[in-house]
C-alpha positions in Angstrom: -13.6 -26.7 -41.8 -11.9 -29.6 -40.1 -8.4 -28.0 -40.6 -9.7 -24.7 -39.1 -11.1 -26.5 -36.1 -7.8 -28.4 -35.5 -5.9 -25.1 -35.8 -8.2 -23.4 -33.3 -7.8 -26.3 -30.9 -4.1 -26.1 -31.2 -4.0 -22.3 -30.4 -6.4 -22.7 -27.4 -4.2 -25.5 -26.0 -1.1 -23.3 -26.1 -2.9 -20.2 -24.6 -2.7 -21.3 -21.0 1.0 -22.2 -21.3 1.7 -18.8 -22.8 -0.3 -17.0 -20.1 1.6 -18.8 -17.4 4.9 -17.9 -19.0 4.1 -14.2 -18.8 4.7 -12.1 -15.7 3.6 -8.6 -14.9 6.0 -8.2 -12.0 7.7 -4.8 -12.0 5.3 -3.3 -14.7 3.4 -0.9 -12.4 4.3 2.5 -11.2 3.4 3.8 -7.7 4.9 0.9 -5.9 5.1 2.9 -2.7 1.3 2.7 -2.4 1.8 -1.0 -1.5 3.9 -0.1 1.6 1.7 -0.9 4.6 1.7 1.9 7.1 0.4 0.2 10.2 3.0 -1.3 12.6 0.2 -3.3 14.3 -1.1 -4.9 11.2 2.4 -5.3 9.6 3.5 -7.3 12.7 0.5 -9.6 12.0 1.7 -10.4 8.5 -0.2 -7.4 7.0 -3.5 -9.3 7.2 -5.7 -6.3 7.9 -8.6 -6.2 5.5 -11.1 -7.7 8.0 -9.9 -6.0 11.2 -12.1 -2.9 11.0 -11.2 -1.6 14.5 -9.3 1.6 14.4 -7.5 4.0 12.1 -4.7 1.5 11.5 -7.1 -0.7 9.5 -8.4 1.9 7.1 -5.4 1.6 4.7 -6.3 -2.0 4.1 -10.0 -1.5 3.9 -11.9 1.8 3.8 -14.9 -0.2 4.9 -13.5 0.1 8.4 -14.8 3.7 8.4 -18.2 4.0 10.1 -17.6 2.8 13.6 -15.4 5.5 15.2 -16.6 7.0 18.4 -14.4 10.2 18.3 -11.5 11.9 16.6 -8.6 9.5 16.0 -5.1 10.2 14.5 -2.1 8.0 13.7 1.5 8.6 12.7 4.0 6.0 11.3 7.7 6.2 10.6 9.7 3.5 8.9 13.3 3.2 8.0 12.6 1.4 4.7 15.0 -0.5 2.4 18.3 1.0 1.3 18.1 4.0 3.7 14.8 5.2 2.3 12.5 7.1 4.7 8.8 6.4 4.9 6.3 8.5 6.8 2.5 8.3 7.1 -0.1 10.4 8.9 -3.8 9.9 9.0 -6.9 11.2 10.9 -10.6 10.3 11.2 -13.3 12.7 12.1 -16.8 11.2 12.8 -19.8 13.4 12.2 -23.0 12.2 14.0 -25.7 11.1 11.6 -23.5 11.5 8.5 -20.5 9.2 8.7 -16.7 9.2 9.2 -14.4 11.5 7.2 -10.8 10.4 6.6 -7.6 12.1 5.5 -4.0 10.8 5.0 -0.6 11.8 3.8 2.1 9.4 2.6 5.7 10.5 1.9 8.6 8.3 0.7 12.0 10.0 0.3 15.3 8.6 -0.9 17.4 11.4 0.6 20.1 13.2 -1.5 21.8 11.1 -4.2 24.9 12.1 -6.1 24.5 12.8 -9.8 27.0 10.5 -11.7 27.7 10.4 -15.4 29.8 8.3 -17.7 32.4 11.1 -17.9 32.3 11.8 -14.2 31.5 8.5 -12.4 32.5 9.9 -9.0 29.9 12.6 -9.2 29.3 16.0 -10.8 28.8 17.8 -7.5 25.0 17.9 -8.0 22.5 16.1 -5.9 19.0 14.8 -6.7 16.3 12.9 -4.8 13.3 10.6 -5.4 10.1 11.6 -3.6 6.8 9.9 -3.6 3.6 11.6 -2.3 0.0 10.5 -1.8 -2.8 12.5 -0.4 -5.9 10.5 0.6 -9.5 11.7 1.3 -12.1 9.2 2.4 -15.6 8.7 3.7 -17.4 5.8 5.2 -20.4 5.0 7.3 -22.1 2.1 9.1 -25.3 0.9 7.4 -26.1 -1.4 10.3 -24.5 -2.7 13.5 -22.8 -5.3 11.3 -22.1 -3.7 7.9 -20.0 -0.7 7.0 -18.5 0.5 3.7 -16.1 3.3 2.6 -14.4 4.9 -0.3 -11.1 6.8 -0.5 -9.7 9.0 -3.3 -6.0 9.5 -3.6 -3.8 12.0 -5.4 -0.5 10.4 -6.3 2.8 11.9 -7.4 6.2 10.4 -8.1 9.1 12.8 -8.6 12.6 11.9 -9.8 14.7 15.2 -9.8 12.8 17.4 -12.3 10.6 14.6 -13.7 7.3 13.6 -12.2 4.2 11.5 -12.7 0.8 12.5 -11.4 -2.4 10.5 -11.2 -5.4 9.7 -9.0 -6.5 6.4 -7.5 -9.6 5.0 -5.9 -9.9 2.6 -2.9 -13.3 1.0 -2.0 -14.1 -1.6 0.6 -16.7 -3.2 2.9 -16.5 -4.9 6.3 -19.0 -7.2 8.0 -19.0 -8.2 11.6 -21.1 -11.2 12.6 -21.3 -10.0 16.3 -19.4 -7.8 18.7 -16.9 -10.6 19.5 -17.6 -12.8 16.5 -16.2 -13.5 13.1 -15.3 -10.4 10.9 -15.0 -10.5 7.1 -13.9 -7.8 4.7 -13.0 -7.1 1.1 -11.4 -4.1 -0.7 -9.9 -2.9 -4.0 -7.0 -0.5 -3.7 -5.2 1.8 -6.2 -7.7 1.6 -9.0 -6.9 4.3 -11.5 -5.9 5.3 -15.0 -2.5 4.8 -16.7 0.2 7.2 -15.6 3.2 8.7 -17.6 6.3 10.7 -16.5 7.1 14.1 -17.8 9.3 17.1 -17.0 12.3 19.1 -18.0 14.7 16.3 -17.4 13.2 14.7 -20.6 13.9 17.8 -22.7 16.3 17.3 -25.7 17.7 19.2 -28.7 16.5 17.7 -32.0 18.0 17.9 -35.5 15.2 17.1 -38.0 17.7 16.4 -40.8 21.3 15.8 -39.7 22.5 15.6 -43.3 21.2 19.1 -44.2 23.2 22.2 -43.5 21.8 25.7 -42.8 18.6 24.6 -41.0 18.1 24.8 -37.2 19.9 21.8 -35.8 18.9 22.5 -32.1 15.1 22.3 -32.2 13.6 21.9 -28.7 12.1 18.5 -28.2 10.9 16.1 -25.4 11.3 12.4 -24.9 8.0 10.7 -24.4 7.8 7.8 -21.9 5.4 5.0 -22.0 2.2 5.0 -19.8 2.2 2.4 -17.0 -0.6 1.0 -14.9 -1.0 1.3 -11.1 -0.6 -1.7 -8.8 -4.3 -2.5 -8.3 -4.8 -4.9 -5.4 -7.9 -6.9 -4.5 -8.0 -8.2 -0.9 -10.5 -10.5 0.9 -10.0 -11.8 4.4 -11.4 -12.8 7.8 -10.5 -12.1 11.4 -11.6 -14.0 14.5 -11.2 -12.8 18.1 -10.9 -15.5 20.8 -11.0 -15.0 24.5 -8.0 -16.8 26.1 -8.6 -15.9 29.7 -10.2 -13.4 32.1 -7.5 -10.9 31.3 -6.3 -11.8 27.9 -7.6 -12.3 24.4 -6.3 -13.3 21.0 -7.0 -12.2 17.4 -6.4 -14.3 14.3 -6.5 -12.9 10.8 -5.9 -14.1 7.3 -6.0 -12.3 3.9 -6.0 -13.5 0.3 -4.7 -11.0 -2.2 -4.9 -10.7 -6.0 -2.4 -8.1 -7.2 -2.5 -6.8 -10.8 1.3 -6.9 -11.1 2.3 -10.1 -9.2 1.0 -13.5 -8.3 -1.8 -14.4 -5.8 -0.7 -14.8 -2.2 -2.0 -15.3 1.3 -0.9 -13.4 4.5 -1.8 -14.5 8.1 -1.0 -13.4 11.6 -2.1 -13.4 15.2 -2.2 -10.9 18.1 -2.3 -11.7 21.9 -3.3 -8.9 24.2 -3.1 -8.9 28.0 -5.4 -6.6 30.1 -5.9 -4.3 27.0 -2.4 -3.0 27.8 0.3 -5.1 26.2 0.1 -6.9 22.8 2.5 -9.4 21.2 2.1 -10.2 17.4 3.5 -12.5 14.8 2.7 -13.4 11.2 3.8 -14.3 7.7 3.2 -12.3 4.6 2.8 -13.1 0.9 2.7 -16.9 1.2 2.7 -18.6 -2.2 3.9 -15.5 -4.0 6.5 -16.4 -6.7 10.0 -15.0 -6.1 8.9 -13.3 -2.9 11.5 -11.6 -0.7 9.1 -11.2 2.3 8.4 -13.6 5.0 8.0 -13.7 8.8 6.9 -10.6 10.8 7.0 -9.8 14.6 6.0 -7.0 16.8 4.6 -5.6 20.0 2.4 -2.8 21.2 1.3 -1.0 24.3 -2.1 0.7 24.9 -3.2 3.1 27.6 -5.5 5.9 28.6 -5.3 9.5 29.9 -8.7 10.4 31.2 -11.3 9.4 28.6 -8.8 9.5 25.8 -6.7 6.6 24.6 -3.3 6.0 22.9 -1.2 3.2 21.5 2.4 2.7 20.5 3.2 -0.2 18.2 6.4 -1.6 16.7 6.8 -4.1 13.8 9.8 -5.9 12.3 9.5 -7.6 8.9 12.0 -9.8 7.0 12.7 -8.9 3.4 15.1 -11.7 2.5 18.1 -10.5 0.5 16.8 -7.0 0.9 17.5 -7.1 4.6 14.7 -6.0 7.1 12.4 -3.1 7.9 11.2 -1.5 11.1 7.9 0.4 11.6 6.8 2.5 14.5 3.2 3.8 14.8 1.6 6.1 17.4 -2.1 6.5 17.6 -4.2 8.9 19.8 -8.0 8.6 20.1 -10.1 11.5 21.6 -13.5 10.6 23.0 
């Protein structure tokens, strides 16, 4: 019994070291789901889980649904890394007495890429592309003047030439506002779903069941089976605090703590200064304390205005990605009252 206890103690003492030595970085599919679409929030270091004030915050927390006064739509375009194109469109339709209904479309496209082989390294003359698509449908409502909650279901597809992966994910979140101009807190879970696997005609092969046997069918149709991989589940919790800085200006400070399933915990923070509800300047830092992170400072600006009772905003964000260069986002939002 004594030897068994000593052996168990030795195993338990080694377990934390073994756990620390393992890394899940790069083990999840659907990484495009982690690209933040909002230029406004991206300029604030992507600290958006507690904002809850417009369509640009719904991606970070479906709990932001529930307080819309009218139809609102947003459109984002980004020249992503390595010439990849990213586009996002979303709309919210509030229904009196029922809640807010949300829909979104996300598209990531690599553009045409030349097919190259070992025998023809300069190209075969064929072209292929990598395309990622996500369709989101959400609903949320305010349960009181302070508390709101929401849920979003996403259909996700990744396509590489003639091979694709399809799955579904779930986002849930809640937001709480202490007062109209007081502290805001929020929490959300994004991309919760089942394991996903690639399949398609690019994985088709010809199979010889017994290469040493003659006279049988040596070209049986077969298919390579890929492993199943998890999705990048992300848990966020954060706070935001508006501060009046003058008769015509105000500031907003936000910070998020994130726990991703395929990376290390990190913190993002940012600030926004707005003058006369017309011009905004923003700055932030994303993924602090993340191991081997290539992200860092963010900057941006935005302009807001009205035409009649309706409103609009145009926002720009710049983000540093270290050795991967930099990215730019542009978001246009229109709100109909």
